[in-house]
Every structure is written in structure tokens, then in C-alpha cells.
Wavefront OBJ file of the C-alpha trace (Angstrom):
o trace
v 0.000 0.001 0.000
v 1.314 3.424 -0.934
v 1.357 6.341 1.505
v -0.190 9.612 0.479
v 1.818 12.807 0.755
v -0.072 14.902 3.298
v 0.974 17.385 5.949
v 0.210 14.787 8.630
v 3.034 12.497 7.509
v 5.798 12.449 10.098
v 8.361 12.138 7.299
v 7.270 15.572 6.061
v 7.721 17.180 9.479
v 11.475 16.681 9.929
v 13.633 19.818 9.915
v 17.407 19.383 9.580
v 19.939 22.120 10.362
v 23.261 21.155 8.789
v 26.710 21.382 10.391
v 27.788 24.627 8.706
v 24.432 26.363 9.343
v 23.751 28.975 12.019
v 20.311 30.291 12.961
v 19.876 33.460 14.997
v 16.447 33.886 16.534
v 13.682 31.708 17.919
v 12.464 28.710 15.932
v 9.006 27.094 16.214
v 8.439 23.757 14.479
v 5.320 21.614 13.952
v 7.382 18.393 14.012
v 10.924 17.163 14.649
v 14.329 18.870 14.540
v 17.676 17.212 13.840
v 20.420 19.733 14.631
v 24.020 19.433 13.481
v 24.685 23.209 13.385
v 24.067 26.122 15.763
v 20.945 27.908 16.979
v 21.126 31.132 19.006
v 17.554 31.427 20.230
v 14.755 29.404 21.758
v 13.572 26.160 20.144
v 9.948 25.023 20.368
v 8.942 21.788 18.640
v 5.889 19.555 18.877
v 8.014 16.468 18.179
v 11.526 15.266 18.917
v 14.603 17.506 19.003
v 18.006 15.895 18.483
v 21.074 17.994 19.312
v 23.828 15.977 17.657
v 27.496 15.868 18.662
v 29.115 19.214 17.823
v 25.755 21.023 17.637
v 25.007 24.005 19.889
v 21.784 25.564 21.159
v 22.120 28.820 23.076
v 18.571 29.241 24.327
v 15.700 27.348 25.897
v 14.222 24.171 24.401
v 10.608 23.030 24.721
v 9.586 19.800 22.967
v 7.999 16.376 23.378
v 11.309 14.464 23.369
v 14.874 15.779 23.556
v 18.088 13.874 22.864
v 21.296 15.783 23.609
v 24.721 14.740 22.358
v 26.032 18.300 21.845
v 25.760 21.501 23.900
v 22.586 23.121 25.223
v 22.991 26.400 27.086
v 19.485 27.092 28.336
v 16.511 25.686 30.193
v 14.778 22.513 28.993
v 11.124 21.472 29.217
v 10.288 18.064 27.734
v 8.336 14.862 28.326
v 11.377 12.631 27.752
v 15.022 13.698 28.041
v 17.993 11.624 26.860
v 21.428 12.916 27.861
v 24.142 11.381 25.686
v 27.643 10.373 26.661
v 29.379 13.646 25.674
v 26.447 16.017 26.181
v 26.694 19.348 27.968
v 23.510 20.775 29.463
v 23.702 24.127 31.231
v 20.316 25.126 32.599
v 17.276 24.014 34.547
v 15.511 20.841 33.451
v 11.835 19.915 33.675
v 11.137 16.442 32.302
v 8.681 13.587 32.660
v 11.295 10.866 32.087
v 15.088 10.984 32.126
v 17.695 8.679 30.593
v 21.351 9.488 31.284
v 23.951 7.690 29.163
v 26.849 9.824 30.397
v 29.344 8.479 32.903
v 29.898 11.946 34.374
v 27.259 14.679 34.502
v 26.308 17.761 36.478
v 22.648 18.706 36.707
v 22.039 21.886 38.679
v 18.273 21.759 38.980
v 16.093 18.865 37.845
v 12.331 18.643 38.223
v 10.630 15.420 37.157
v 6.922 15.904 36.522
v 4.195 13.587 35.356
v 3.472 14.352 31.693
l 1 2 3 4 5 6 7 8 9 10 11 12 13 14 15 16 17 18 19 20 21 22 23 24 25 26 27 28 29 30 31 32 33 34 35 36 37 38 39 40 41 42 43 44 45 46 47 48 49 50 51 52 53 54 55 56 57 58 59 60 61 62 63 64 65 66 67 68 69 70 71 72 73 74 75 76 77 78 79 80 81 82 83 84 85 86 87 88 89 90 91 92 93 94 95 96 97 98 99 100 101 102 103 104 105 106 107 108 109 110 111 112 113 114 115
């Protein structure tokens, strides 16, 4: 069976910011974000945000699911947070679930809430 191309397709809702790209300003997305580059501003997404190794977000992130392998310098609000092995997270965290893959980490303020 063939899928129709509609706005509701999750494949159509993936935004990718490449390694050499830099965005200045807030970004609001209806779906997912896969970040290899840099964003200076707040990120709001209805889906999953992946901050890949070498990627940087200087601002707050609000999303359904967040996976950090790079650097996030801001507060985080998410239902599910995954902190990768080499991730750096500088800010307050509010999450429903937390998975830490790092051997060493420093979380200043963590609030787990039922989401």
C-alpha cells in the first residue's frame, strides 16, 4: 500500500539544520528537529529535538522528546530527556522521564513531573 503525501506524515515534518548552518532567533516547528549546526535562540517543537554531537543551542528548548549529544545552554522542558555520553547541558531541566547515558554529569536543577 502506498502512503499519500499529506501534511500529517511524520516524514514531512522533519527539519534538519546542517553542520555549517547557524540560525539566529527563535524557531518554532510543527514536528521534529535534527540539529548538526548552531541555533542562538529558543527552540519550540511539537516532536523530537536531536542535538547531535558538535551542535550548539544557546537558548531554551521546549519539545515532546529531547536527545542531547552536543551543547545546550538554556533551560529545557520536555516529556522525555535523553542525555548522551558527551552532552553538555547548562540550565534548569523539567522532564517527565530521564535517561542518562553519560558516565559523568552535572545537573544543577532537575524537576521530574508527570506528563
